[in-house]
C-alpha positions as a Markdown table, in Angstrom:
| # | Residue | x | y | z |
|---|---|---|---|---|
| 1 | Met | 82.3 | 149.9 | 27.7 |
| 2 | Lys | 80.2 | 146.5 | 29.6 |
| 3 | Ile | 81.7 | 142.7 | 28.9 |
| 4 | Asn | 78.3 | 141.6 | 26.4 |
| 5 | Glu | 80.0 | 138.4 | 25.7 |
| 6 | Gly | 79.2 | 134.8 | 27.2 |
| 7 | Val | 82.3 | 132.4 | 27.7 |
| 8 | Phe | 80.6 | 130.1 | 24.6 |
| 9 | Asp | 80.2 | 133.4 | 22.8 |
| 10 | Arg | 84.1 | 134.4 | 23.3 |
| 11 | Gly | 85.6 | 131.1 | 22.8 |
| 12 | Leu | 84.1 | 130.2 | 19.6 |
| 13 | Arg | 85.1 | 134.2 | 18.5 |
| 14 | Val | 89.5 | 133.5 | 19.0 |
| 15 | Thr | 88.8 | 129.9 | 17.5 |
| 16 | Ala | 87.2 | 130.6 | 14.4 |
| 17 | Gly | 89.8 | 134.1 | 14.3 |
| 18 | Leu | 92.5 | 132.0 | 14.7 |
| 19 | Ile | 91.3 | 129.3 | 12.4 |
| 20 | Leu | 90.6 | 132.1 | 9.4 |
| 21 | Ile | 93.7 | 133.7 | 9.8 |
| 22 | Gly | 95.7 | 130.5 | 10.0 |
| 23 | Leu | 94.0 | 129.4 | 7.1 |
| 24 | Ser | 94.9 | 133.0 | 5.6 |
| 25 | Ile | 98.4 | 132.8 | 6.6 |
| 26 | Ser | 99.5 | 129.1 | 4.7 |
| 27 | Gly | 98.2 | 130.0 | 1.5 |
| 28 | Thr | 95.2 | 128.3 | 1.4 |
| 29 | Ile | 92.4 | 131.3 | 1.5 |
| 30 | Gly | 93.6 | 134.0 | 0.4 |
| 31 | Leu | 94.6 | 137.1 | 2.7 |
| 32 | Trp | 91.0 | 137.9 | 2.9 |
| 33 | Gly | 91.2 | 135.3 | 5.8 |
| 34 | Tyr | 93.3 | 138.5 | 8.2 |
| 35 | Val | 89.0 | 139.1 | 8.4 |
| 36 | Gly | 89.6 | 136.7 | 11.7 |
| 37 | Leu | 91.6 | 139.4 | 13.5 |
| 38 | Ile | 87.9 | 140.4 | 13.8 |
| 39 | Pro | 86.4 | 137.9 | 16.0 |
| 40 | Leu | 90.1 | 137.3 | 17.2 |
| 41 | Val | 89.5 | 141.0 | 19.2 |
| 42 | Thr | 86.5 | 140.8 | 20.0 |
| 43 | Gly | 86.5 | 137.3 | 21.7 |
| 44 | Ala | 89.6 | 138.4 | 23.3 |
| 45 | Val | 88.4 | 141.6 | 24.9 |
| 46 | Gly | 84.5 | 140.6 | 25.2 |
| 47 | Leu | 83.2 | 143.4 | 23.6 |
| 48 | Cys | 81.2 | 142.8 | 20.2 |
| 49 | Pro | 79.9 | 146.5 | 19.0 |
| 50 | Ile | 77.2 | 145.3 | 16.3 |
| 51 | Tyr | 76.1 | 143.2 | 20.4 |
| 52 | Ser | 75.7 | 147.4 | 22.5 |
| 53 | Leu | 73.5 | 148.6 | 19.1 |
| 54 | Leu | 71.3 | 145.6 | 18.5 |
| 55 | Gly | 71.0 | 145.8 | 23.0 |
| 56 | Ile | 71.9 | 142.0 | 22.5 |
| 57 | Asn | 74.2 | 140.1 | 25.7 |
| 58 | Thr | 75.0 | 136.8 | 26.4 |
| 59 | Cys | 77.1 | 137.2 | 29.3 |
| 60 | Pro | 75.1 | 135.7 | 31.6 |
| 61 | Ala | 76.9 | 138.0 | 34.7 |
| 62 | Arg | 75.3 | 140.9 | 36.2 |
| 63 | Gln | 72.6 | 141.6 | 33.5 |
| 64 | Gly | 71.0 | 144.9 | 33.6 |
């Protein structure tokens, strides 16, 4: 599988995932905050399955 997320996209996903998980651990938003694992993992790996299905690529390197 090819990386389809750019640096900004990946950083934003990791940040959002960590915030959601942190809020869940602190009890602020409840257990549903663990959905933050999804953006955390996709940001760390650099591959978004939904982007692949839709043909979206935010990674500027080696497009095509």
